[in-house]
N, C-alpha and C positions, 0 to 999 in steps of 0.2 A: 244658532238657537241654543244648542246645548254645549256651548264651549265657553271657557273662561281662560283667557291668555293662551288659546290654542289647545287646551286640554279638554278631553271629553268630560262633561258634567251631567249627562243624561240621568245618572243615578240619583240626582237630587230631587227628581220629581216622584220617586218611589217612597212608599212608607218604609219604616224600619223592617217590618215583616216581609214586605215585597223584596226589599234589597237583600235580605238574608236568603230568601228563596232563590233569587237570581244568582247570587254568589255560589250557593250550593249547587245549582243546576250547572253553572259554568264549571265548577270544580269537577262535577261528574263527567262533563265532556272532556275536560283536560286529562283526567285519569283514563277515560275511554280511549283517547289518542294513543296512549302508551300500549295498552293491551291489543288494540285493534291493529296497530302498525306491525307489531311483532307477529300477530296471528296471520295477517295477510302475507307477510314476507315468507312465512313457512310454506304457504301454499304456492306462492310465486316461485320460490326456489325449486320446486319440484316440477315446474312446467317446462317441457322440452323447448318450446319456442323462446322462453326467457333465457334458458341456459345457452341456447345458440345465439340469441340477440346480444347478450352482454359478453359473449366470448369466454365463458368458463367451462364449456363442455362440447359434446358432440351433438349433431342434429337429432339423434335418437333420444336425447335427454340425459345421457350419461354425463355426469359432472367429472371433469378431468382435473380441475384445479380447485380442490376443496378448501385450500387455504384462502384463496381469493373469495370463494363463496362465503366462507365464515367471516371474512373481513367486511364484506358488504353488509352482512347482518349485524355484526358487532360494532362497527364504526358509528352506528346510530347512538350508542351509549357514550361515545366520546363527545358527540354533539350535545347530549343531555348534560354532561358535566359542565361544559362551557355555558350552556343555557341556564343551569342552576346558579352559577356564580354571577353571570350577567343579569339574570332575572332579579336577584336580590338587589343588585346595584340599581337597576331600572326602577324597581319598586320604591327605593329610597328617593330617587331623583324625580320621578314622574307621577308617583302614586300607584296603588295597586291596580286600579281599573285600567289605566292607560298601559301599564305594564302587561296586563293580561291581553289586551288588544294587540300589542306588539308581538307577544309570544304566539298568539293564535295566528297572526299574519305569517310569521316564520313557519309555523307548522303547516299551514295551508299551502304556502309557496313550495315548501319542501315536498309535500304530497304531490303537487302538480309536476314538480321536477322529476320525481320518481316515476310518475306515469309517462313522462316524455323521454325518459332515459333510454339511450340506444347503445350504450357502451358501459363497461364496468366502471371506468373512471367517472363518467357522468353520474352513474348510480351512487358511487361513493360520495360525491359532493352533495347529491340530493339527500342522501341519508344523514349526512352531517347537518344540513340545513333543517331537516325535519327534527332531528335530535335537539338542536338549539331551541327551536320553538316549543317542543314538548317538555324539555327540561326547564325552560324558563317559566312556564305557566304555573306549575304547582308551588314555586317559590313565593308566589304572591299571596297564597292563601293563609299563611301562618301569621 
């Protein structure tokens, strides 16, 4: 119903004002992903069960591998870099709306992978996927 050649076109039923409000609301959610993800990781990194689960510390919550802990947090930004470059390319090829949907999909899948992570390697991959999605979304707003 809302597709043309396989691309989403639901935005065509909105007035210009409604479309502007929807884009701004979606932008707000995209920026929220960035801050919320980092805020949650700060709390998760201090959880004794998480530290034990991903193998970066002792059962009492003492982190013994701070380099690995920092890598789990910061590799997210590597994904954001790839997402920014890929996001611009996708916006040119598929349009901004479809690109936003793809970026949101990667961010949501990455969040689900982070929730399911049971090792530090799994968490590293999940953080990169989340970063690709989050980094790709803001590139479409300009």
